[in-house]
C-alpha positions as CSV (number, residue, x, y, z in Angstrom):
1,M,-65.5,73.7,44.4
2,K,-67.0,70.5,45.6
3,K,-67.1,69.2,42.0
4,L,-63.3,69.9,41.6
5,V,-62.5,68.1,44.8
6,F,-64.6,65.1,43.8
7,G,-63.1,65.0,40.3
8,G,-59.6,65.1,41.9
9,I,-60.4,62.2,44.1
10,V,-61.7,60.1,41.2
11,F,-58.6,60.8,39.1
12,V,-56.3,59.8,41.9
13,A,-58.3,56.6,42.5
14,L,-58.1,55.7,38.8
15,A,-54.4,56.4,38.6
16,A,-53.8,54.1,41.5
17,A,-56.0,51.3,40.1
18,I,-54.5,51.2,36.5
19,P,-51.1,49.6,37.5
20,A,-52.9,46.9,39.5
21,M,-55.2,46.2,36.6
22,A,-52.3,46.0,34.2
23,A,-50.5,43.6,36.5
24,D,-53.5,41.3,36.4
25,M,-53.6,41.2,32.6
26,S,-51.9,38.2,30.8
27,V,-49.0,39.0,28.5
28,K,-48.7,37.1,25.2
29,A,-45.4,35.1,24.9
30,P,-43.2,35.8,21.9
31,V,-43.6,33.3,19.0
32,Y,-40.6,30.8,18.8
33,K,-39.3,30.1,15.3
34,A,-37.3,26.9,14.8
35,P,-34.0,27.3,13.0
36,P,-34.0,25.8,9.4
37,P,-32.8,22.2,9.2
38,V,-29.1,21.7,8.7
39,A,-27.9,19.0,6.2
40,V,-24.9,17.0,7.3
41,Y,-23.0,14.4,5.3
42,N,-24.0,10.7,5.9
43,W,-21.1,8.3,5.6
44,T,-23.1,5.1,6.0
45,G,-23.4,2.9,2.9
46,F,-21.7,0.9,0.2
47,Y,-19.2,2.4,-2.2
48,V,-17.0,1.6,-5.2
49,G,-14.1,3.5,-6.7
50,A,-10.8,3.6,-8.5
51,N,-7.3,4.4,-7.3
52,G,-3.7,5.1,-8.5
53,G,-0.4,5.6,-6.9
54,Y,3.3,4.7,-6.4
55,G,5.1,2.0,-4.5
56,W,8.8,1.4,-3.5
57,R,11.1,-0.6,-1.4
58,N,14.9,-1.5,-1.1
59,R,15.7,-5.1,-1.9
60,S,18.7,-7.4,-1.6
61,V,19.7,-10.7,-3.3
62,S,22.3,-13.3,-2.5
63,Y,23.9,-16.3,-4.4
64,N,24.8,-19.6,-2.7
65,P,26.6,-22.3,-4.7
66,N,24.9,-25.7,-4.7
67,D,27.8,-27.9,-5.9
68,P,31.7,-28.1,-6.0
69,I,32.0,-26.5,-9.5
70,A,29.7,-23.5,-8.5
71,A,31.7,-23.1,-5.3
72,D,35.0,-23.1,-7.2
73,S,33.8,-20.5,-9.6
74,F,31.5,-18.2,-7.5
75,A,32.3,-18.5,-3.8
76,G,35.8,-17.1,-3.8
77,I,37.3,-20.2,-2.1
78,S,41.1,-20.5,-1.7
79,G,42.6,-22.0,-4.9
80,G,39.3,-21.7,-6.8
81,S,39.0,-20.4,-10.3
82,G,36.7,-17.5,-9.5
83,T,36.1,-14.6,-7.2
84,A,33.0,-14.5,-4.9
85,L,29.7,-13.3,-6.4
86,P,28.7,-10.7,-3.8
87,N,25.2,-9.9,-2.6
88,A,23.4,-7.1,-4.5
89,T,21.1,-4.3,-3.2
90,F,18.7,-2.4,-5.3
91,K,15.5,-0.4,-5.2
92,T,12.1,-1.5,-6.6
93,S,9.6,1.2,-7.5
94,G,6.8,2.0,-9.9
95,G,3.2,2.9,-10.4
96,L,0.0,1.0,-9.5
97,G,-3.7,1.4,-10.2
98,G,-6.9,-0.5,-9.7
99,F,-10.3,-0.4,-8.0
100,Q,-11.8,-0.8,-4.5
101,L,-15.2,-1.4,-2.9
102,G,-16.4,-1.2,0.6
103,Y,-19.0,-0.4,3.2
104,N,-19.0,2.4,5.9
105,R,-21.1,2.6,9.0
106,Q,-21.4,5.9,10.9
107,L,-21.5,4.8,14.5
108,D,-22.3,8.3,15.9
109,P,-21.8,11.8,14.8
110,N,-18.0,11.5,14.9
111,W,-16.9,7.8,14.4
112,V,-17.0,5.7,11.3
113,A,-16.1,2.0,10.9
114,G,-16.1,-0.1,7.7
115,L,-14.5,-2.8,5.5
116,E,-12.7,-2.3,2.2
117,A,-11.2,-4.6,-0.4
118,D,-9.0,-3.6,-3.4
119,L,-7.2,-5.1,-6.3
120,D,-4.4,-3.2,-8.1
121,A,-2.2,-3.9,-11.2
122,S,1.5,-2.9,-10.5
123,V,4.7,-2.1,-12.4
124,I,6.8,-1.9,-9.2
125,K,10.1,-3.5,-10.2
126,G,13.8,-3.2,-10.0
127,S,17.1,-5.1,-10.6
128,G,20.5,-5.5,-9.1
129,T,23.9,-6.7,-10.5
130,S,26.8,-8.6,-8.9
131,S,30.1,-9.0,-10.6
132,N,33.0,-11.5,-10.4
133,V,35.9,-12.8,-12.5
134,I,36.4,-16.5,-13.5
135,T,40.0,-17.6,-14.5
136,V,40.2,-20.8,-16.3
137,L,43.9,-21.0,-17.3
138,F,45.6,-17.7,-17.1
139,P,44.8,-14.3,-15.6
140,P,43.2,-11.8,-16.0
141,G,40.2,-14.2,-16.6
142,S,36.7,-13.5,-17.8
143,P,34.6,-10.9,-16.0
144,G,31.0,-11.8,-15.6
145,A,27.8,-10.4,-13.9
146,A,24.7,-11.9,-12.3
147,T,21.6,-9.7,-12.7
148,A,18.5,-10.3,-10.5
149,T,15.1,-8.7,-11.2
150,E,12.0,-8.5,-9.1
151,K,8.5,-7.4,-10.2
152,L,5.3,-7.1,-8.3
153,Q,2.7,-7.8,-11.0
154,W,-0.5,-7.3,-9.0
155,F,-1.7,-7.2,-5.4
156,G,-4.8,-6.8,-3.3
157,T,-5.9,-6.2,0.3
158,A,-9.0,-6.8,2.5
159,R,-8.9,-4.4,5.4
160,A,-10.9,-3.0,8.3
161,R,-11.1,0.8,8.6
162,R,-11.9,2.9,11.7
163,G,-12.0,6.7,11.5
164,Y,-12.8,10.0,13.2
165,L,-14.7,12.9,11.6
166,V,-12.6,16.0,12.4
167,A,-15.2,17.9,10.3
168,N,-18.5,17.0,8.9
169,E,-17.0,16.0,5.5
170,L,-13.4,15.0,6.5
171,L,-12.6,11.5,7.8
172,L,-9.2,10.6,9.2
173,Y,-8.8,6.8,9.5
174,G,-6.5,3.9,10.3
175,T,-6.6,0.6,8.4
176,G,-5.2,-2.9,8.4
177,G,-5.8,-6.5,7.4
178,F,-4.9,-9.2,4.9
179,A,-2.8,-8.7,1.7
180,Y,-1.8,-10.9,-1.2
181,G,0.0,-10.5,-4.5
182,R,2.0,-12.1,-7.3
183,I,5.7,-11.6,-7.4
184,A,7.9,-12.6,-10.4
185,L,11.6,-13.1,-10.0
186,D,14.4,-14.0,-12.4
187,A,18.2,-14.1,-12.4
188,N,21.0,-14.8,-14.9
189,Y,24.7,-14.8,-15.2
190,V,26.5,-13.6,-18.3
191,S,30.3,-13.9,-18.9
192,S,32.4,-11.7,-21.2
193,G,34.4,-14.8,-22.3
194,S,33.7,-18.3,-23.6
195,F,34.9,-21.3,-21.6
196,G,33.7,-24.4,-19.8
197,I,34.4,-25.7,-16.3
198,G,33.6,-29.2,-15.1
199,N,34.5,-32.1,-12.8
200,L,34.3,-35.5,-14.2
201,G,34.3,-37.1,-10.8
202,S,31.3,-35.2,-9.5
203,G,29.6,-34.9,-12.9
204,F,28.8,-31.2,-12.5
205,S,29.8,-28.6,-15.1
206,F,28.8,-25.4,-16.9
207,L,29.6,-23.9,-20.3
208,C,29.7,-20.1,-21.0
209,V,29.4,-18.5,-24.4
210,A,30.4,-14.8,-24.3
211,G,27.5,-12.4,-24.1
212,T,24.8,-15.0,-23.5
213,P,23.4,-16.3,-20.2
214,C,25.3,-19.4,-19.0
215,F,23.2,-19.6,-15.8
216,A,19.5,-18.7,-15.6
217,G,16.5,-19.2,-13.3
218,A,13.1,-17.7,-12.5
219,S,10.2,-18.0,-10.1
220,A,6.7,-16.5,-9.9
221,R,4.0,-17.2,-7.3
222,V,1.2,-15.6,-5.3
223,Q,2.2,-14.8,-1.8
224,T,0.1,-13.7,1.2
225,G,0.7,-11.5,4.2
226,W,-0.6,-8.4,6.0
227,T,-1.0,-4.6,5.6
228,A,-1.5,-1.6,7.8
229,G,-1.7,2.2,7.2
230,A,-3.6,5.4,7.5
231,G,-5.4,7.9,5.3
232,A,-7.8,10.8,4.9
233,E,-11.1,10.9,3.0
234,W,-13.0,14.0,2.0
235,A,-16.6,14.2,1.0
236,I,-17.0,16.5,-2.0
237,G,-19.8,18.8,-1.0
238,N,-23.1,17.0,-0.5
239,S,-22.5,14.7,-3.5
240,N,-22.0,11.0,-3.6
241,L,-18.3,11.4,-4.4
242,T,-15.4,11.2,-1.9
243,F,-11.7,11.7,-2.5
244,K,-9.1,9.9,-0.5
245,F,-5.3,9.8,0.1
246,E,-3.7,6.9,1.9
247,Y,-0.4,5.2,2.8
248,L,0.0,1.5,3.2
249,Y,2.8,-0.8,4.2
250,V,2.3,-4.2,2.6
251,N,4.3,-7.3,3.7
252,L,3.8,-10.4,1.5
253,G,5.9,-12.8,3.6
254,A,9.3,-14.4,3.6
255,A,11.9,-14.3,0.9
256,Q,11.6,-16.4,-2.2
257,S,14.5,-18.6,-3.4
258,F,15.1,-20.6,-6.6
259,P,18.0,-22.2,-8.5
260,M,19.9,-20.4,-11.2
261,T,21.1,-23.3,-13.2
262,A,23.7,-23.7,-16.0
263,T,22.1,-23.5,-19.4
264,A,24.7,-25.9,-21.0
265,T,27.3,-28.4,-19.8
266,I,30.6,-29.8,-21.1
267,A,31.1,-33.3,-22.4
268,G,31.7,-35.9,-19.7
269,A,30.0,-34.0,-16.9
270,P,26.3,-33.7,-17.8
271,T,24.9,-32.5,-14.5
272,P,24.2,-28.7,-14.7
273,S,26.0,-26.7,-12.0
274,S,23.7,-24.2,-10.1
275,L,23.5,-21.5,-7.4
276,T,20.5,-20.7,-5.1
277,V,19.2,-17.2,-5.6
278,R,17.6,-15.8,-2.5
279,F,15.7,-12.5,-2.3
280,S,14.9,-10.4,0.8
281,D,11.4,-10.4,2.3
282,S,8.6,-9.3,-0.1
283,D,7.4,-6.0,1.3
284,F,6.8,-2.5,0.0
285,H,5.4,0.9,0.8
286,L,2.8,2.7,-1.2
287,V,0.9,6.0,-1.4
288,R,-2.2,6.4,-3.5
289,I,-5.2,8.6,-4.2
290,G,-8.7,7.4,-4.9
291,L,-12.1,8.5,-5.9
292,N,-15.2,6.7,-4.4
293,Y,-18.9,6.8,-5.3
294,R,-21.2,6.1,-2.4
295,F,-24.6,4.6,-3.0
296,G,-27.6,6.2,-1.3
297,D,-28.5,9.7,-0.2
298,P,-25.3,11.5,0.9
299,A,-27.1,14.0,3.1
300,I,-29.3,13.7,6.2
301,V,-31.2,16.3,8.2
302,A,-29.7,17.1,11.6
303,K,-31.9,16.6,14.7
304,Y,-32.7,19.6,16.9
């Protein structure tokens, strides 16, 4: 009986001591496993690429006589021989294509800044026609038409870009800067009849042969101005290629003007009559897509 009592006491003592001993034992912490590195697109670096698109703009052209004979025939003056040659409005439009190069700098995880220059060939062009009637002796006179044509032959820009990454591989940006381009203009007047008008006192005259230009003129020059727009650029996976879509407004400065001069004169009045042809401001809208190749490693490893 004494043995059973002693055994019971020992059992109770051990049962009470085990939790205390367990509390004093150190517990091994769980092993932390770092997540795998995440690759994100790196926008910093130089790039080159090609682009293509479409441009358009509404234009206008006016004609102003430079001498008494031109005023008599084209200004619609009272008692004159001809009706007025009105202003013409028309649309220029067409395709464009070229290349670009630039540099991006990723300022932080979301902002990108850079510079870009491009040079594009262009077939943006259009023409407008104005009509009048010149009566030399008796009505109904000879109908005629002046046709003016404008063509943007090529253009380029040098712009700053600033954009925000709405996603790791999608950049939305605004852009603006310097623009330049070569614009070619021409105009001519063709009559349906053959006649000559001149003034011996002033020495001005012109001679028209039916179906051929009796007045003609042209001008072509490089003009400068500015441009502004916006776009989106998408990195194609983790490759070095990016695809972009952009809109630009390009303004190449004030209107050009040049003389449209008589191609032939009548005897006794050798000075060619002329009109000044004036086009509206040289500006246009364009949309284009492009593909860029960026040099360097397109992916970086994200920091933990």
